[in-house]
C-alpha positions in Angstrom: 39.3 7.6 -11.1 36.8 10.4 -11.2 33.6 9.8 -13.2 33.5 10.8 -16.8 31.3 13.9 -17.2 30.2 12.8 -20.6 29.2 9.4 -19.3 27.3 10.9 -16.4 25.5 13.2 -18.8 24.5 10.2 -21.0 23.2 8.3 -17.9 21.1 11.3 -16.8 19.6 11.8 -20.3 18.7 8.1 -20.4 17.1 8.3 -17.0 15.1 11.4 -18.0 13.9 9.7 -21.1 12.6 6.7 -19.1 10.7 9.1 -16.8 8.8 10.5 -19.8 7.3 7.1 -20.8 3.7 5.9 -20.4 5.0 3.3 -17.8 6.3 6.2 -15.7 3.0 7.9 -16.0 1.3 4.8 -14.8 3.7 4.5 -11.8 3.0 8.1 -10.8 -0.7 7.4 -10.9 -0.5 4.2 -8.8 2.0 5.5 -6.3 0.0 8.7 -6.0 -3.1 6.7 -5.3 -1.4 4.6 -2.7 0.0 7.7 -1.0 -3.4 9.4 -1.1 -5.1 6.4 0.5 -2.4 6.2 3.2 -2.7 9.9 3.9 -6.5 9.5 4.4 -5.9 6.8 7.0 -3.4 9.0 8.8 -5.9 11.9 8.9 -8.5 9.5 10.3 -6.1 8.6 13.0 -5.5 12.3 13.8 -9.3 12.7 14.2 -9.8 9.7 16.3 -6.8 10.2 18.5 -5.3 13.7 18.4 -2.7 12.7 21.0 -1.2 10.3 18.4 0.4 13.2 16.5 -0.6 11.7 13.2 -0.1 14.1 10.3 0.7 14.3 6.6 3.2 16.3 4.8 2.8 16.7 1.0 6.1 17.9 -0.2 8.2 18.2 -3.4 9.9 14.9 -2.7 6.7 12.9 -2.0 4.2 12.4 0.8 5.5 11.9 4.3 3.2 10.3 6.9 3.6 10.1 10.6 1.2 7.9 12.5 3.3 7.0 15.5 6.6 5.1 15.7 6.1 1.5 14.6 3.0 2.2 12.6 3.0 0.7 9.0 1.7 4.1 7.9 4.8 6.0 9.1 6.9 6.4 6.0 7.6 8.4 2.9 5.6 7.5 -0.2 5.5 8.4 -3.9 9.1 9.5 -3.5 10.9 11.4 -6.3 8.0 11.3 -8.8 7.6 15.1 -9.1 11.1 15.9 -10.3 14.6 16.2 -8.9 14.9 15.8 -5.1 17.3 18.1 -3.2 18.9 17.4 0.2 16.6 20.0 1.7 13.6 18.2 0.3 14.7 14.9 1.8 15.5 16.6 5.1 11.9 17.7 5.4 10.6 14.2 4.6 12.9 12.6 7.2 11.9 15.1 9.9 8.3 14.3 9.4 8.5 10.5 9.4 10.9 10.5 12.4 10.3 13.7 14.4 12.3 12.3 17.4 15.0 10.6 15.3 15.0 6.8 14.9 14.5 4.7 11.8 13.3 6.4 8.6 11.5 4.3 6.0 10.8 5.4 2.4 9.2 3.6 -0.5 10.8 4.0 -3.9 9.7 2.8 -7.3 12.0 2.5 -10.4 10.6 5.7 -12.0 11.8 8.0 -9.2 14.0 10.8 -10.3 17.7 9.7 -10.4 18.6 12.4 -7.8 16.8 10.4 -5.1 18.8 7.1 -5.1 22.0 9.2 -5.0 20.8 11.0 -1.9 19.7 7.8 -0.2 23.0 6.2 -0.8 24.9 9.1 0.6 22.7 8.9 3.8 23.2 5.2 4.4 19.8 3.9 3.4 19.6 0.1 2.8 17.1 -2.1 1.1 14.7 -3.3 3.7 12.1 -5.1 1.5 11.1 -5.7 -2.1 7.4 -5.5 -3.1 5.6 -6.2 -6.4 3.1 -3.6 -7.5 0.2 -5.1 -9.3 -2.5 -3.5 -11.5 -5.4 -4.4 -13.7 -8.0 -2.6 -15.7 -11.5 -2.7 -14.3 -13.4 -2.6 -17.6 -14.1 -6.4 -17.3 -15.3 -8.3 -14.2 -12.7 -10.4 -12.4 -12.4 -14.1 -13.4 -14.5 -16.5 -11.3 -13.0 -18.8 -8.7 -10.8 -21.6 -9.9 -12.9 -24.1 -7.8 -16.3 -23.7 -6.2 -16.0 -21.9 -2.8 -17.5 -23.2 0.4 -21.3 -22.8 -0.1 -21.6 -21.4 3.4 -19.2 -18.5 2.5 -20.4 -15.0 1.8 -18.8 -11.6 1.6 -20.5 -8.3 2.5 -19.5 -4.8 3.5 -18.7 -4.3 7.1 -21.4 -2.8 9.3 -20.9 -0.2 12.1 -19.9 -1.9 15.3 -18.1 -4.8 13.6 -14.7 -3.2 13.4 -13.0 -5.2 16.2 -14.1 -8.5 14.8 -12.9 -7.4 11.3 -9.4 -6.5 12.5 -9.1 -9.6 14.6 -9.8 -11.7 11.5 -7.3 -9.8 9.3 -4.6 -9.7 11.9 -5.0 -13.4 12.7 -4.3 -14.0 9.0 -1.2 -11.7 9.1 0.1 -13.1 12.3 -0.8 -16.8 11.7 -2.4 -16.8 15.2 -5.7 -16.1 16.9 -3.8 -14.2 19.6 -4.0 -10.7 18.3 -2.4 -7.9 20.3 -4.6 -4.9 21.1 -1.9 -2.4 20.0 -1.9 -4.0 16.5 -5.6 -3.5 16.3 -5.3 0.1 17.4 -2.8 0.8 14.6 -5.3 -0.5 11.9 -8.5 0.9 13.4 -8.4 4.3 11.6 -8.9 2.6 8.2 -12.4 1.8 9.3 -13.2 5.6 9.5 -10.9 7.0 6.7 -12.4 8.9 3.8 -12.6 6.8 0.6 -12.3 3.5 2.5 -14.7 0.6 2.6 -14.2 -2.6 4.5 -15.4 -6.1 3.5 -15.8 -9.1 5.7 -16.0 -12.8 4.7 -18.2 -15.1 6.8 -18.8 -18.8 6.9 -22.3 -18.9 8.2 -22.3 -16.2 10.9 -18.6 -16.6 11.7 -16.3 -13.8 10.5 -13.3 -15.6 8.9 -11.5 -12.8 7.0 -11.6 -9.3 5.7 -10.2 -6.9 3.1 -10.0 -3.2 2.5 -11.0 -1.1 -0.6 -9.7 2.5 -0.8 -10.1 4.8 -3.8 -8.1 7.9 -4.8 -7.8 9.6 -8.2 -9.8 6.9 -10.0 -7.5 4.2 -8.8 -8.8 1.5 -6.4 -6.4 0.1 -3.8 -7.2 -3.4 -2.7 -5.2 -4.1 0.5 -5.3 -5.1 4.1 -6.6 -8.6 3.4 -6.3 -11.6 5.7 -8.1 -14.9 6.4 -8.0 -16.7 9.7 -5.7 -19.8 9.4 -8.4 -22.3 10.4 -10.7 -21.1 7.6 -8.4 -21.1 4.6 -8.8 -23.0 1.4 -12.6 -22.2 1.3 -12.3 -19.5 -1.3 -12.5 -16.5 1.1 -9.5 -14.6 -0.2 -10.7 -14.8 -3.8 -14.2 -13.9 -2.8 -13.0 -10.8 -0.9 -11.0 -9.7 -3.9 -13.8 -10.2 -6.4 -16.2 -8.3 -4.2 -13.9 -5.3 -3.9 -13.1 -5.2 -7.6 -16.8 -5.3 -8.5 -17.4 -2.4 -6.0 -14.5 -0.4 -7.4 -16.0 -0.7 -10.9 -19.3 0.6 -9.5 -17.5 3.5 -8.0 -16.1 4.5 -11.4 -12.5 3.5 -10.8 -10.6 2.7 -14.0 -7.9 0.5 -12.6 -7.1 -1.4 -9.4 -3.7 -1.8 -7.7 -2.2 -3.8 -4.9 1.2 -4.8 -3.6 2.6 -8.1 -2.4 5.8 -9.7 -1.4 7.3 -11.8 -4.2 6.6 -15.5 -4.2 3.6 -15.5 -1.8 0.1 -16.9 -2.0 -1.1 -13.4 -2.3 0.9 -13.0 -5.4 -0.7 -16.1 -7.0 -4.1 -14.7 -6.0 -3.4 -11.5 -7.9 -2.4 -13.5 -11.0 -5.6 -15.6 -10.9 -7.7 -12.4 -10.9 -6.2 -10.8 -13.9 -3.5 -8.6 -12.3 -0.1 -8.1 -13.8 3.1 -6.7 -12.3 3.6 -3.1 -13.2 7.0 -2.7 -11.5 8.9 -3.6 -8.3 9.0 -1.2 -5.3 11.8 -1.0 -2.8 11.3 -0.2 0.8 14.4 1.7 1.9 15.4 2.0 5.6 17.8 4.4 7.3 18.5 3.0 10.8 18.2 5.4 13.7 
């Protein structure tokens, strides 16, 4: 049975009314900041390694980033938040994130224009991952630790020349192993030199045990890229890294902070303990090559 035109019109009107709400405005600000910070990292990669082909396309459908096949930066961001998306708009995004074909990954929030999910369904995109997008106002300091941290623990900003040690810590936390591949470090390295980024390291004594990234765009602070070496967990490093970055974001004049986690993880619980709340879920959509 063909769809009822009146019913379709009502659905479109309902969707458009949702897109005009304060919640939608907040989503546009948070997604725009995330896209802006990711674009800064891609531009840093292009400066450090011109042969990488790293580049950014700011288009009507969103922000498309290419930083090499397999890079976590290579994807479409802030999708469908500037109005209706056409097939030609999506074509341009797909060409940029996958110039030689292959998988195409796009991140979509619930406030994307309703034209976008229709196009994604027509092209065979599937749900690859769910994320929770968190936010909190920065007017007040972050709550203190739930229990006293290791007295030997301290957090400071990363110094020049410490980049490799930083990325080994963070990736050891991600990978649950001290055996960190060099190519994984190369993918993350541009964030140490990207505009608007600051990196923070946690130390026990003089031993680097973890790290986290702060990036700012449009008055929004993105706290991301955090990891603690497995052997040094449960000493308060993750919380100390988060509090240090939130305090610094307030000094820089940011009004809000944001982050994203997978549902049901320890990172999610850390967000809650530090005053964050879920703004909305985000879906990572994948079109196989």
